[in-house]
N, CA, C and O atoms as a DFTB+ gen file, in Angstrom:
768 C
 N C O
     1  1     -95.868    -145.644      71.430
     2  2     -95.190    -146.225      72.570
     3  2     -93.668    -146.194      72.379
     4  3     -92.925    -145.905      73.318
     5  1     -93.216    -146.491      71.165
     6  2     -91.778    -146.526      70.891
     7  2     -91.134    -145.159      71.145
     8  3     -90.030    -145.075      71.683
     9  1     -91.836    -144.093      70.752
    10  2     -91.315    -142.740      70.973
    11  2     -91.209    -142.455      72.473
    12  3     -90.234    -141.856      72.926
    13  1     -92.204    -142.882      73.232
    14  2     -92.191    -142.700      74.682
    15  2     -91.040    -143.469      75.306
    16  3     -90.345    -142.943      76.175
    17  1     -90.826    -144.707      74.877
    18  2     -89.732    -145.524      75.415
    19  2     -88.396    -144.862      75.128
    20  3     -87.531    -144.818      76.003
    21  1     -88.212    -144.346      73.916
    22  2     -86.957    -143.649      73.587
    23  2     -86.746    -142.442      74.497
    24  3     -85.633    -142.191      74.959
    25  1     -87.823    -141.695      74.751
    26  2     -87.744    -140.531      75.646
    27  2     -87.349    -140.984      77.055
    28  3     -86.500    -140.361      77.693
    29  1     -87.955    -142.051      77.532
    30  2     -87.642    -142.563      78.873
    31  2     -86.199    -143.051      78.947
    32  3     -85.529    -142.846      79.960
    33  1     -85.716    -143.692      77.893
    34  2     -84.322    -144.152      77.877
    35  2     -83.385    -142.951      77.964
    36  3     -82.374    -143.008      78.663
    37  1     -83.707    -141.870      77.266
    38  2     -82.888    -140.649      77.347
    39  2     -82.864    -140.107      78.769
    40  3     -81.804    -139.745      79.278
    41  1     -84.033    -140.049      79.414
    42  2     -84.127    -139.535      80.782
    43  2     -83.282    -140.402      81.717
    44  3     -82.523    -139.885      82.537
    45  1     -83.417    -141.716      81.589
    46  2     -82.671    -142.621      82.466
    47  2     -81.172    -142.596      82.161
    48  3     -80.355    -142.689      83.076
    49  1     -80.808    -142.473      80.892
    50  2     -79.388    -142.393      80.542
    51  2     -78.753    -141.159      81.155
    52  3     -77.621    -141.215      81.635
    53  1     -79.479    -140.034      81.143
    54  2     -78.977    -138.813      81.779
    55  2     -78.818    -139.019      83.280
    56  3     -77.826    -138.586      83.867
    57  1     -79.797    -139.682      83.906
    58  2     -79.721    -139.941      85.348
    59  2     -78.548    -140.863      85.679
    60  3     -77.864    -140.670      86.684
    61  1     -78.325    -141.846      84.843
    62  2     -77.184    -142.751      85.040
    63  2     -75.883    -141.964      84.931
    64  3     -74.952    -142.179      85.707
    65  1     -75.825    -141.058      83.972
    66  2     -74.633    -140.236      83.786
    67  2     -74.344    -139.314      84.964
    68  3     -73.210    -138.868      85.134
    69  1     -75.355    -139.023      85.777
    70  2     -75.169    -138.166      86.957
    71  2     -74.718    -138.945      88.190
    72  3     -74.501    -138.357      89.250
    73  1     -74.576    -140.256      88.058
    74  2     -74.094    -141.058      89.187
    75  2     -72.650    -140.669      89.495
    76  3     -71.932    -140.227      88.598
    77  1     -72.211    -140.825      90.747
    78  2     -70.832    -140.467      91.117
    79  2     -69.806    -141.145      90.206
    80  3     -69.993    -142.287      89.785
    81  1     -68.735    -140.435      89.914
    82  2     -67.717    -140.935      88.987
    83  2     -67.113    -142.252      89.445
    84  3     -66.769    -143.094      88.616
    85  1     -66.979    -142.441      90.752
    86  2     -66.395    -143.679      91.267
    87  2     -67.356    -144.869      91.173
    88  3     -66.970    -146.013      91.412
    89  1     -68.592    -144.583      90.828
    90  2     -69.602    -145.634      90.715
    91  2     -69.457    -146.296      89.343
    92  3     -69.847    -145.721      88.327
    93  1     -68.906    -147.482      89.323
    94  2     -68.664    -148.174      88.055
    95  2     -69.852    -149.006      87.615
    96  3     -70.047    -149.229      86.420
    97  1     -70.646    -149.466      88.566
    98  2     -71.805    -150.297      88.254
    99  2     -73.052    -149.642      88.821
   100  3     -72.985    -148.851      89.762
   101  1     -74.208    -149.992      88.223
   102  2     -75.462    -149.379      88.657
   103  2     -76.563    -150.429      88.681
   104  3     -76.649    -151.301      87.816
   105  1     -77.402    -150.310      89.706
   106  2     -78.575    -151.172      89.828
   107  2     -79.799    -150.269      89.835
   108  3     -79.925    -149.367      90.664
   109  1     -80.700    -150.534      88.889
   110  2     -81.892    -149.708      88.690
   111  2     -83.129    -150.563      88.899
   112  3     -83.223    -151.663      88.355
   113  1     -84.087    -150.064      89.687
   114  2     -85.375    -150.736      89.869
   115  2     -86.469    -149.915      89.200
   116  3     -86.548    -148.699      89.374
   117  1     -87.313    -150.604      88.430
   118  2     -88.436    -149.961      87.748
   119  2     -89.722    -150.559      88.318
   120  3     -90.068    -151.704      88.027
   121  1     -90.417    -149.776      89.125
   122  2     -91.659    -150.183      89.774
   123  2     -92.796    -149.403      89.107
   124  3     -92.543    -148.504      88.305
   125  1     -94.016    -149.736      89.429
   126  2     -95.137    -148.965      88.910
   127  2     -96.369    -149.795      88.657
   128  3     -96.411    -150.998      88.914
   129  1     -97.355    -149.123      88.154
   130  2     -98.672    -149.731      87.939
   131  2     -98.623    -150.796      86.837
   132  3     -97.827    -150.720      85.901
   133  1     -99.500    -151.786      86.986
   134  2     -99.576    -152.813      85.949
   135  2     -99.973    -152.159      84.631
   136  3    -100.778    -151.229      84.595
   137  1     -99.398    -152.662      83.565
   138  2     -99.641    -152.176      82.202
   139  2     -99.108    -150.756      81.974
   140  3     -99.543    -150.075      81.045
   141  1     -98.170    -150.308      82.814
   142  2     -97.600    -148.967      82.628
   143  2     -96.392    -148.979      81.701
   144  3     -95.908    -147.917      81.311
   145  1     -95.896    -150.162      81.338
   146  2     -94.761    -150.261      80.424
   147  2     -93.449    -150.616      81.098
   148  3     -92.385    -150.405      80.516
   149  1     -93.498    -151.146      82.304
   150  2     -92.273    -151.493      83.040
   151  2     -91.418    -152.499      82.277
   152  3     -90.214    -152.301      82.112
   153  1     -92.043    -153.576      81.815
   154  2     -91.298    -154.619      81.106
   155  2     -90.775    -154.101      79.774
   156  3     -89.638    -154.387      79.400
   157  1     -91.587    -153.353      79.066
   158  2     -91.165    -152.775      77.783
   159  2     -89.963    -151.858      77.976
   160  3     -88.986    -151.935      77.230
   161  1     -90.043    -150.992      78.981
   162  2     -88.932    -150.079      79.248
   163  2     -87.692    -150.846      79.683
   164  3     -86.591    -150.552      79.219
   165  1     -87.854    -151.818      80.563
   166  2     -86.703    -152.592      81.038
   167  2     -86.038    -153.354      79.896
   168  3     -84.811    -153.404      79.813
   169  1     -86.840    -153.943      79.019
   170  2     -86.275    -154.652      77.863
   171  2     -85.510    -153.697      76.956
   172  3     -84.422    -154.026      76.483
   173  1     -86.071    -152.517      76.713
   174  2     -85.399    -151.525      75.858
   175  2     -84.114    -151.029      76.519
   176  3     -83.095    -150.869      75.846
   177  1     -84.153    -150.786      77.824
   178  2     -82.942    -150.359      78.540
   179  2     -81.888    -151.447      78.517
   180  3     -80.704    -151.169      78.328
   181  1     -82.313    -152.683      78.709
   182  2     -81.384    -153.808      78.688
   183  2     -80.714    -153.918      77.324
   184  3     -79.515    -154.178      77.224
   185  1     -81.500    -153.717      76.285
   186  2     -80.951    -153.771      74.927
   187  2     -79.970    -152.618      74.698
   188  3     -78.922    -152.799      74.077
   189  1     -80.319    -151.434      75.204
   190  2     -79.470    -150.255      74.993
   191  2     -78.211    -150.277      75.870
   192  3     -77.143    -149.857      75.426
   193  1     -78.329    -150.758      77.100
   194  2     -77.222    -150.676      78.045
   195  2     -76.522    -152.003      78.303
   196  3     -75.404    -152.027      78.819
   197  1     -77.171    -153.103      77.947
   198  2     -76.633    -154.418      78.287
   199  2     -76.908    -154.720      79.748
   200  3     -77.737    -154.064      80.379
   201  1     -76.220    -155.699      80.279
   202  2     -76.360    -156.023      81.690
   203  2     -77.390    -157.091      81.979
   204  3     -77.893    -157.758      81.075
   205  1     -77.694    -157.241      83.256
   206  2     -78.655    -158.242      83.724
   207  2     -80.036    -157.629      83.874
   208  3     -80.178    -156.454      84.213
   209  1     -81.050    -158.442      83.616
   210  2     -82.436    -158.008      83.765
   211  2     -83.169    -159.040      84.610
   212  3     -83.173    -160.230      84.292
   213  1     -83.793    -158.571      85.696
   214  2     -84.550    -159.428      86.602
   215  2     -86.000    -158.983      86.619
   216  3     -86.291    -157.788      86.566
   217  1     -86.918    -159.958      86.694
   218  2     -88.355    -159.683      86.682
   219  2     -88.974    -160.089      88.012
   220  3     -88.801    -161.223      88.457
   221  1     -89.685    -159.181      88.639
   222  2     -90.336    -159.508      89.911
   223  2     -91.397    -160.600      89.738
   224  3     -91.730    -161.279      90.710
   225  1     -91.931    -160.784      88.538
   226  2     -92.893    -161.868      88.309
   227  2     -92.271    -163.236      88.591
   228  3     -92.992    -164.202      88.839
   229  1     -90.946    -163.326      88.556
   230  2     -90.258    -164.588      88.862
   231  2     -90.243    -164.872      90.360
   232  3     -89.752    -165.912      90.798
   233  1     -90.789    -163.936      91.143
   234  2     -90.781    -164.066      92.597
   235  2     -92.192    -163.972      93.170
   236  3     -92.414    -163.407      94.241
   237  1     -93.127    -164.537      92.432
   238  2     -94.515    -164.598      92.868
   239  2     -94.575    -165.422      94.153
   240  3     -93.768    -166.332      94.342
   241  1     -95.502    -165.119      95.013
   242  2     -95.590    -165.799      96.303
   243  2     -96.126    -167.219      96.127
   244  3     -97.189    -167.407      95.536
   245  1     -95.388    -168.240      96.642
   246  2     -95.865    -169.621      96.512
   247  2     -97.112    -169.865      97.370
   248  3     -97.376    -169.164      98.347
   249  1     -97.845    -170.868      96.967
   250  2     -99.133    -171.171      97.583
   251  2     -99.033    -171.347      99.099
   252  3     -99.882    -170.852      99.840
   253  1     -98.003    -172.048      99.559
   254  2     -97.888    -172.326     100.991
   255  2     -97.660    -171.062     101.831
   256  3     -97.846    -171.089     103.047
   257  1     -97.264    -169.968     101.198
   258  2     -97.045    -168.712     101.928
   259  2     -98.244    -167.765     101.841
   260  3     -98.231    -166.694     102.447
   261  1     -99.264    -168.147     101.102
   262  2    -100.418    -167.274     100.883
   263  2    -101.417    -167.365     102.032
   264  3    -102.521    -167.888     101.878
   265  1    -101.015    -166.858     103.152
   266  2    -101.906    -166.829     104.309
   267  2    -102.654    -165.495     104.318
   268  3    -102.198    -164.531     103.702
   269  1    -103.789    -165.428     105.002
   270  2    -104.486    -164.141     105.095
   271  2    -103.601    -163.045     105.690
   272  3    -103.669    -161.890     105.271
   273  1    -102.766    -163.418     106.674
   274  2    -101.876    -162.431     107.291
   275  2    -100.873    -161.895     106.277
   276  3    -100.650    -160.687     106.193
   277  1    -100.272    -162.797     105.511
   278  2     -99.278    -162.372     104.516
   279  2     -99.932    -161.517     103.432
   280  3     -99.399    -160.471     103.062
   281  1    -101.069    -161.951     102.929
   282  2    -101.720    -161.224     101.839
   283  2    -102.303    -159.890     102.291
   284  3    -102.617    -159.041     101.456
   285  1    -102.451    -159.693     103.592
   286  2    -102.943    -158.408     104.088
   287  2    -101.817    -157.367     104.165
   288  3    -102.082    -156.176     104.327
   289  1    -100.565    -157.817     104.048
   290  2     -99.423    -156.896     104.082
   291  2     -99.287    -156.171     102.747
   292  3     -99.467    -156.798     101.703
   293  1     -98.979    -154.881     102.740
   294  2     -98.707    -154.193     101.477
   295  2     -97.515    -154.850     100.775
   296  3     -96.420    -154.913     101.336
   297  1     -97.724    -155.328      99.572
   298  2     -96.663    -156.004      98.827
   299  2     -96.441    -157.434      99.262
   300  3     -95.469    -158.064      98.847
   301  1     -97.329    -157.957     100.095
   302  2     -97.162    -159.297     100.637
   303  2     -97.392    -160.426      99.654
   304  3     -97.118    -161.582      99.978
   305  1     -97.882    -160.131      98.477
   306  2     -98.134    -161.192      97.487
   307  2     -96.913    -161.515      96.627
   308  3     -97.011    -162.276      95.664
   309  1     -95.764    -160.936      96.978
   310  2     -94.511    -161.240      96.287
   311  2     -93.559    -161.853      97.314
   312  3     -93.565    -161.478      98.486
   313  1     -92.752    -162.790      96.859
   314  2     -91.788    -163.439      97.752
   315  2     -90.538    -162.557      97.830
   316  3     -89.483    -162.902      97.297
   317  1     -90.678    -161.432      98.496
   318  2     -89.586    -160.464      98.563
   319  2     -88.386    -160.990      99.342
   320  3     -87.254    -160.579      99.087
   321  1     -88.624    -161.895     100.288
   322  2     -87.505    -162.465     101.030
   323  2     -86.592    -163.277     100.098
   324  3     -85.367    -163.170     100.171
   325  1     -87.202    -164.087      99.224
   326  2     -86.408    -164.891      98.294
   327  2     -85.671    -163.994      97.297
   328  3     -84.524    -164.270      96.945
   329  1     -86.326    -162.923      96.842
   330  2     -85.665    -161.990      95.933
   331  2     -84.431    -161.374      96.601
   332  3     -83.366    -161.282      95.992
   333  1     -84.589    -160.958      97.849
   334  2     -83.453    -160.368      98.572
   335  2     -82.343    -161.394      98.774
   336  3     -81.169    -161.093      98.561
   337  1     -82.713    -162.597      99.180
   338  2     -81.715    -163.640      99.460
   339  2     -80.993    -164.123      98.208
   340  3     -79.791    -164.387      98.239
   341  1     -81.727    -164.236      97.111
   342  2     -81.119    -164.790      95.901
   343  2     -80.520    -163.717      94.998
   344  3     -79.358    -163.824      94.605
   345  1     -81.288    -162.692      94.666
   346  2     -80.822    -161.703      93.682
   347  2     -80.009    -160.586      94.332
   348  3     -78.863    -160.350      93.950
   349  1     -80.588    -159.906      95.302
   350  2     -79.860    -158.777      95.884
   351  2     -78.571    -159.222      96.564
   352  3     -77.544    -158.555      96.439
   353  1     -78.614    -160.331      97.275
   354  2     -77.386    -160.852      97.894
   355  2     -76.388    -161.277      96.814
   356  3     -75.185    -161.062      96.958
   357  1     -76.885    -161.874      95.743
   358  2     -76.006    -162.268      94.636
   359  2     -75.342    -161.070      93.987
   360  3     -74.143    -161.095      93.710
   361  1     -76.113    -160.019      93.744
   362  2     -75.540    -158.803      93.151
   363  2     -74.492    -158.195      94.083
   364  3     -73.429    -157.768      93.634
   365  1     -74.794    -158.158      95.369
   366  2     -73.864    -157.569      96.341
   367  2     -72.554    -158.355      96.428
   368  3     -71.509    -157.789      96.750
   369  1     -72.611    -159.645      96.143
   370  2     -71.407    -160.475      96.238
   371  2     -70.395    -160.166      95.143
   372  3     -69.194    -160.369      95.324
   373  1     -70.886    -159.671      93.998
   374  2     -69.992    -159.423      92.865
   375  2     -69.506    -160.694      92.193
   376  3     -68.600    -160.652      91.360
   377  1     -70.102    -161.821      92.549
   378  2     -69.705    -163.123      91.999
   379  2     -70.873    -163.727      91.229
   380  3     -72.012    -163.289      91.396
   381  1     -70.609    -164.728      90.386
   382  2     -71.719    -165.425      89.719
   383  2     -72.665    -166.028      90.762
   384  3     -72.238    -166.458      91.834
   385  1     -73.944    -166.047      90.427
   386  2     -74.944    -166.631      91.316
   387  2     -76.092    -167.158      90.474
   388  3     -76.103    -166.988      89.255
   389  1     -77.051    -167.791      91.116
   390  2     -78.260    -168.220      90.417
   391  2     -79.485    -167.906      91.265
   392  3     -79.386    -167.671      92.470
   393  1     -80.631    -167.909      90.614
   394  2     -81.893    -167.691      91.318
   395  2     -82.983    -168.534      90.662
   396  3     -82.869    -168.940      89.505
   397  1     -84.029    -168.781      91.423
   398  2     -85.142    -169.590      90.935
   399  2     -86.200    -168.747      90.257
   400  3     -86.464    -167.613      90.655
   401  1     -86.802    -169.320      89.222
   402  2     -87.878    -168.667      88.477
   403  2     -89.192    -169.348      88.840
   404  3     -89.345    -170.557      88.671
   405  1     -90.135    -168.556      89.340
   406  2     -91.443    -169.067      89.721
   407  2     -92.329    -169.168      88.478
   408  3     -92.415    -168.224      87.692
   409  1     -92.978    -170.304      88.308
   410  2     -93.884    -170.547      87.186
   411  2     -95.308    -170.586      87.732
   412  3     -95.682    -171.514      88.448
   413  1     -96.107    -169.559      87.384
   414  2     -97.477    -169.464      87.893
   415  2     -98.369    -170.607      87.419
   416  3     -99.362    -170.919      88.074
   417  1     -98.037    -171.232      86.302
   418  2     -98.890    -172.309      85.784
   419  2     -98.826    -173.555      86.668
   420  3     -99.766    -174.350      86.681
   421  1     -97.729    -173.733      87.404
   422  2     -97.609    -174.878      88.314
   423  2     -97.414    -174.420      89.760
   424  3     -97.310    -175.243      90.669
   425  1     -97.365    -173.094      89.967
   426  2     -97.241    -172.497      91.293
   427  2     -95.995    -172.984      92.050
   428  3     -96.051    -173.318      93.234
   429  1     -94.874    -173.012      91.324
   430  2     -93.619    -173.456      91.945
   431  2     -92.427    -172.905      91.169
   432  3     -92.551    -172.504      90.012
   433  1     -91.281    -172.895      91.826
   434  2     -90.027    -172.572      91.150
   435  2     -89.676    -173.788      90.297
   436  3     -89.552    -174.900      90.810
   437  1     -89.516    -173.569      88.996
   438  2     -89.311    -174.692      88.080
   439  2     -87.937    -174.731      87.424
   440  3     -87.554    -175.743      86.838
   441  1     -87.197    -173.633      87.521
   442  2     -85.864    -173.639      86.906
   443  2     -84.991    -172.605      87.597
   444  3     -85.484    -171.731      88.310
   445  1     -83.688    -172.719      87.377
   446  2     -82.719    -171.793      87.935
   447  2     -82.063    -171.028      86.783
   448  3     -81.834    -171.582      85.708
   449  1     -81.768    -169.764      87.021
   450  2     -81.091    -168.923      86.040
   451  2     -79.711    -168.580      86.589
   452  3     -79.570    -168.143      87.731
   453  1     -78.708    -168.784      85.759
   454  2     -77.325    -168.441      86.122
   455  2     -77.073    -166.977      85.767
   456  3     -77.462    -166.516      84.694
   457  1     -76.424    -166.255      86.668
   458  2     -76.178    -164.827      86.486
   459  2     -74.680    -164.551      86.624
   460  3     -74.035    -164.986      87.578
   461  1     -74.152    -163.826      85.656
   462  2     -72.765    -163.374      85.699
   463  2     -72.755    -161.902      86.121
   464  3     -73.652    -161.151      85.735
   465  1     -71.774    -161.480      86.893
   466  2     -71.704    -160.069      87.294
   467  2     -71.653    -159.148      86.073
   468  3     -70.931    -159.416      85.112
   469  1     -72.407    -158.087      86.121
   470  2     -72.455    -157.073      85.069
   471  2     -72.452    -155.702      85.737
   472  3     -72.756    -155.577      86.923
   473  1     -72.108    -154.685      84.970
   474  2     -72.092    -153.327      85.525
   475  2     -73.456    -152.652      85.492
   476  3     -73.652    -151.622      86.137
   477  1     -74.392    -153.216      84.754
   478  2     -75.756    -152.696      84.745
   479  2     -76.674    -153.833      85.177
   480  3     -76.629    -154.930      84.620
   481  1     -77.502    -153.556      86.173
   482  2     -78.482    -154.517      86.652
   483  2     -79.827    -153.823      86.731
   484  3     -79.972    -152.805      87.408
   485  1     -80.806    -154.375      86.038
   486  2     -82.152    -153.811      85.982
   487  2     -83.119    -154.765      86.662
   488  3     -83.104    -155.968      86.401
   489  1     -83.953    -154.227      87.527
   490  2     -85.000    -155.007      88.169
   491  2     -86.305    -154.340      87.789
   492  3     -86.487    -153.144      88.017
   493  1     -87.219    -155.112      87.205
   494  2     -88.486    -154.507      86.803
   495  2     -89.650    -155.273      87.403
   496  3     -89.605    -156.491      87.574
   497  1     -90.685    -154.522      87.714
   498  2     -91.918    -155.139      88.165
   499  2     -92.487    -154.459      89.389
   500  3     -91.777    -153.824      90.168
   501  1     -93.784    -154.613      89.533
   502  2     -94.428    -154.118      90.742
   503  2     -93.793    -154.799      91.934
   504  3     -93.452    -155.981      91.894
   505  1     -93.643    -154.032      92.985
   506  2     -93.055    -154.479      94.256
   507  2     -91.528    -154.496      94.232
   508  3     -90.911    -154.907      95.216
   509  1     -90.907    -154.068      93.148
   510  2     -89.444    -154.109      93.075
   511  2     -88.768    -153.117      94.005
   512  3     -87.584    -153.270      94.305
   513  1     -89.493    -152.096      94.471
   514  2     -88.884    -151.140      95.401
   515  2     -89.485    -151.271      96.800
   516  3     -89.544    -150.300      97.554
   517  1     -89.920    -152.458      97.128
   518  2     -90.492    -152.724      98.452
   519  2     -89.515    -152.251      99.532
   520  3     -88.312    -152.476      99.402
   521  1     -90.000    -151.608     100.584
   522  2     -89.106    -151.131     101.651
   523  2     -88.254    -152.239     102.280
   524  3     -87.212    -151.944     102.865
   525  1     -88.659    -153.465     102.175
   526  2     -87.881    -154.590     102.699
   527  2     -86.465    -154.589     102.127
   528  3     -85.525    -155.037     102.783
   529  1     -86.317    -154.080     100.893
   530  2     -85.019    -154.100     100.215
   531  2     -84.082    -152.981     100.668
   532  3     -82.909    -152.972     100.297
   533  1     -84.581    -152.052     101.455
   534  2     -83.734    -150.960     101.937
   535  2     -83.195    -150.111     100.794
   536  3     -83.929    -149.759      99.871
   537  1     -81.930    -149.792     100.862
   538  2     -81.268    -148.937      99.854
   539  2     -80.467    -149.782      98.874
   540  3     -79.288    -149.519      98.640
   541  1     -81.106    -150.793      98.303
   542  2     -80.416    -151.746      97.418
   543  2     -80.109    -151.178      96.038
   544  3     -79.297    -151.744      95.307
   545  1     -80.748    -150.063      95.668
   546  2     -80.655    -149.567      94.297
   547  2     -79.959    -148.218      94.219
   548  3     -80.005    -147.412      95.149
   549  1     -79.319    -148.000      93.089
   550  2     -78.704    -146.703      92.827
   551  2     -79.719    -145.718      92.263
   552  3     -79.579    -144.505      92.418
   553  1     -80.741    -146.256      91.609
   554  2     -81.741    -145.423      90.955
   555  2     -83.069    -146.166      90.973
   556  3     -83.128    -147.347      90.629
   557  1     -84.138    -145.477      91.375
   558  2     -85.474    -146.084      91.350
   559  2     -86.379    -145.263      90.452
   560  3     -86.312    -144.034      90.414
   561  1     -87.228    -145.984      89.730
   562  2     -88.127    -145.369      88.755
   563  2     -89.544    -145.829      89.063
   564  3     -89.770    -146.994      89.393
   565  1     -90.498    -144.906      88.954
   566  2     -91.910    -145.254      89.092
   567  2     -92.612    -144.918      87.787
   568  3     -92.554    -143.781      87.318
   569  1     -93.275    -145.909      87.200
   570  2     -94.046    -145.706      85.973
   571  2     -95.535    -145.709      86.306
   572  3     -96.006    -146.523      87.101
   573  1     -96.255    -144.796      85.693
   574  2     -97.698    -144.729      85.889
   575  2     -98.391    -144.776      84.539
   576  3     -97.755    -144.667      83.490
   577  1     -99.687    -144.940      84.583
   578  2    -100.500    -144.988      83.373
   579  2    -101.905    -144.536      83.765
   580  3    -102.393    -144.930      84.824
   581  1    -102.569    -143.722      82.943
   582  2    -103.940    -143.322      83.261
   583  2    -104.856    -144.557      83.323
   584  3    -104.646    -145.513      82.575
   585  1    -105.860    -144.547      84.198
   586  2    -106.729    -145.719      84.368
   587  2    -107.365    -146.235      83.074
   588  3    -107.441    -147.446      82.869
   589  1    -107.820    -145.335      82.204
   590  2    -108.465    -145.800      80.966
   591  2    -107.456    -146.490      80.045
   592  3    -107.790    -147.474      79.385
   593  1    -106.224    -145.977      79.998
   594  2    -105.190    -146.606      79.175
   595  2    -104.741    -147.921      79.807
   596  3    -104.447    -148.881      79.095
   597  1    -104.687    -147.968      81.119
   598  2    -104.349    -149.207      81.817
   599  2    -105.369    -150.293      81.472
   600  3    -104.996    -151.421      81.147
   601  1    -106.634    -149.955      81.543
   602  2    -107.690    -150.922      81.194
   603  2    -107.551    -151.372      79.747
   604  3    -107.635    -152.565      79.456
   605  1    -107.337    -150.419      78.832
   606  2    -107.205    -150.761      77.411
   607  2    -106.064    -151.744      77.194
   608  3    -106.225    -152.731      76.475
   609  1    -104.914    -151.486      77.806
   610  2    -103.740    -152.351      77.636
   611  2    -103.975    -153.745      78.224
   612  3    -103.597    -154.750      77.622
   613  1    -104.591    -153.797      79.387
   614  2    -104.847    -155.101      80.013
   615  2    -105.839    -155.903      79.188
   616  3    -105.654    -157.105      79.002
   617  1    -106.891    -155.259      78.690
   618  2    -107.867    -155.961      77.838
   619  2    -107.203    -156.446      76.546
   620  3    -107.481    -157.550      76.078
   621  1    -106.342    -155.632      75.983
   622  2    -105.631    -155.993      74.755
   623  2    -104.727    -157.205      75.000
   624  3    -104.627    -158.102      74.163
   625  1    -104.088    -157.212      76.139
   626  2    -103.161    -158.278      76.499
   627  2    -103.868    -159.584      76.846
   628  3    -103.400    -160.662      76.480
   629  1    -105.008    -159.487      77.561
   630  2    -105.604    -160.722      78.055
   631  2    -107.113    -160.850      77.951
   632  3    -107.677    -161.853      78.387
   633  1    -107.773    -159.856      77.383
   634  2    -109.216    -159.943      77.229
   635  2    -109.988    -159.502      78.467
   636  3    -109.413    -159.012      79.438
   637  1    -111.316    -159.691      78.406
   638  2    -112.201    -159.241      79.477
   639  2    -111.929    -159.965      80.793
   640  3    -112.004    -159.361      81.863
   641  1    -111.615    -161.250      80.716
   642  2    -111.340    -162.013      81.928
   643  2    -110.122    -161.485      82.660
   644  3    -110.122    -161.370      83.886
   645  1    -109.088    -161.166      81.903
   646  2    -107.875    -160.616      82.510
   647  2    -108.190    -159.276      83.158
   648  3    -107.743    -158.993      84.270
   649  1    -108.968    -158.448      82.450
   650  2    -109.303    -157.147      83.014
   651  2    -110.056    -157.306      84.334
   652  3    -109.763    -156.597      85.296
   653  1    -111.011    -158.218      84.394
   654  2    -111.780    -158.423      85.625
   655  2    -110.861    -158.840      86.780
   656  3    -111.009    -158.351      87.900
   657  1    -109.921    -159.737      86.507
   658  2    -108.984    -160.190      87.550
   659  2    -108.094    -159.044      88.020
   660  3    -107.850    -158.891      89.216
   661  1    -107.615    -158.247      87.084
   662  2    -106.764    -157.120      87.465
   663  2    -107.566    -156.070      88.230
   664  3    -107.117    -155.561      89.257
   665  1    -108.749    -155.754      87.723
   666  2    -109.587    -154.728      88.359
   667  2    -109.975    -155.127      89.780
   668  3    -109.950    -154.304      90.696
   669  1    -110.332    -156.396      89.953
   670  2    -110.861    -156.840      91.238
   671  2    -109.802    -157.295      92.235
   672  3    -110.030    -157.251      93.443
   673  1    -108.636    -157.735      91.736
   674  2    -107.631    -158.277      92.652
   675  2    -106.273    -157.578      92.576
   676  3    -105.794    -157.031      93.570
   677  1    -105.656    -157.598      91.389
   678  2    -104.257    -157.158      91.303
   679  2    -104.078    -155.651      91.429
   680  3    -103.149    -155.195      92.095
   681  1    -104.943    -154.879      90.806
   682  2    -104.814    -153.416      90.909
   683  2    -105.036    -152.952      92.347
   684  3    -104.251    -152.141      92.838
   685  1    -106.077    -153.433      93.051
   686  2    -106.212    -153.008      94.459
   687  2    -105.002    -153.382      95.326
   688  3    -104.608    -152.605      96.196
   689  1    -104.410    -154.562      95.099
   690  2    -103.216    -154.943      95.860
   691  2    -102.048    -153.995      95.560
   692  3    -101.329    -153.581      96.469
   693  1    -101.868    -153.660      94.292
   694  2    -100.803    -152.719      93.925
   695  2    -101.040    -151.353      94.547
   696  3    -100.125    -150.757      95.115
   697  1    -102.263    -150.859      94.440
   698  2    -102.557    -149.525      94.966
   699  2    -102.352    -149.466      96.477
   700  3    -101.890    -148.455      97.006
   701  1    -102.694    -150.545      97.167
   702  2    -102.461    -150.620      98.614
   703  2    -100.953    -150.505      98.895
   704  3    -100.535    -149.763      99.783
   705  1    -100.160    -151.236      98.140
   706  2     -98.702    -151.203      98.283
   707  2     -98.155    -149.816      97.965
   708  3     -97.351    -149.281      98.729
   709  1     -98.583    -149.221      96.837
   710  2     -98.077    -147.898      96.463
   711  2     -98.366    -146.876      97.558
   712  3     -97.508    -146.063      97.900
   713  1     -99.564    -146.924      98.097
   714  2     -99.971    -145.966      99.118
   715  2     -99.258    -146.202     100.443
   716  3     -98.673    -145.276     101.005
   717  1     -99.301    -147.429     100.944
   718  2     -98.721    -147.741     102.257
   719  2     -97.203    -147.571     102.276
   720  3     -96.632    -147.203     103.303
   721  1     -96.561    -147.832     101.164
   722  2     -95.096    -147.786     101.110
   723  2     -94.549    -146.529     100.443
   724  3     -93.340    -146.404     100.252
   725  1     -95.438    -145.592     100.087
   726  2     -95.028    -144.326      99.446
   727  2     -94.077    -144.592      98.273
   728  3     -93.042    -143.937      98.143
   729  1     -94.435    -145.545      97.434
   730  2     -93.548    -145.972      96.345
   731  2     -93.270    -144.836      95.368
   732  3     -92.117    -144.571      95.028
   733  1     -94.313    -144.176      94.924
   734  2     -94.126    -143.070      93.975
   735  2     -93.310    -141.940      94.600
   736  3     -92.410    -141.388      93.968
   737  1     -93.635    -141.609      95.837
   738  2     -92.962    -140.499      96.516
   739  2     -91.485    -140.775      96.776
   740  3     -90.686    -139.839      96.818
   741  1     -91.112    -142.027      96.948
   742  2     -89.711    -142.375      97.211
   743  2     -88.890    -142.571      95.941
   744  3     -87.668    -142.697      96.013
   745  1     -89.543    -142.599      94.782
   746  2     -88.830    -142.849      93.519
   747  2     -87.914    -141.682      93.162
   748  3     -88.233    -140.519      93.410
   749  1     -86.771    -142.023      92.575
   750  2     -85.853    -140.991      92.096
   751  2     -86.395    -140.322      90.829
   752  3     -86.215    -139.122      90.621
   753  1     -87.055    -141.113      89.996
   754  2     -87.604    -140.606      88.742
   755  2     -89.034    -141.114      88.605
   756  3     -89.298    -142.297      88.819
   757  1     -89.961    -140.217      88.248
   758  2     -91.355    -140.586      88.014
   759  2     -91.639    -140.351      86.547
   760  3     -91.425    -139.255      86.028
   761  1     -92.126    -141.390      85.879
   762  2     -92.459    -141.296      84.461
   763  2     -93.954    -141.566      84.302
   764  3     -94.422    -142.689      84.487
   765  1     -94.691    -140.510      83.953
   766  2     -96.151    -140.624      83.749
   767  2     -96.478    -140.712      82.284
   768  3     -97.649    -140.813      81.918
């Protein structure tokens, strides 16, 4: 995995280097299948490049918004409106801002994170390139993983129960989003 991450960092560093010369700051979104290595890659990139790192898991949809209509929307299980209002608007301002972190164990935003402007901003997680965000990013990445490796990683991370939940609920929701929103096809870089 470490060798793969290093290879991906090289690919992304080259892509960053191809950004227009007048572009002093960059915002990168890393979307893709669960257990494809989005968080691992984002952490490694953050360590290599510095900057801010945001996780879409911090924007899980609160219970009061989980209506059948909302959950039937591709990507509707994430609070993308709050992400746009708090993070994307904050980044666009160029000023310090804060955002709320959703805690799944209590199903609520439990703390605020203070953010200072940086020249590198990384957003990682499924649904991070939702069409609702428009052209918010300078570079978008899609990570994939073969189904058997995805299952192995999820079982390793959380056991049989986690695999059943992902297989029956989370993976179908992601696949619906990827298909309906052409996430892979719209990505600037695809890493398989």
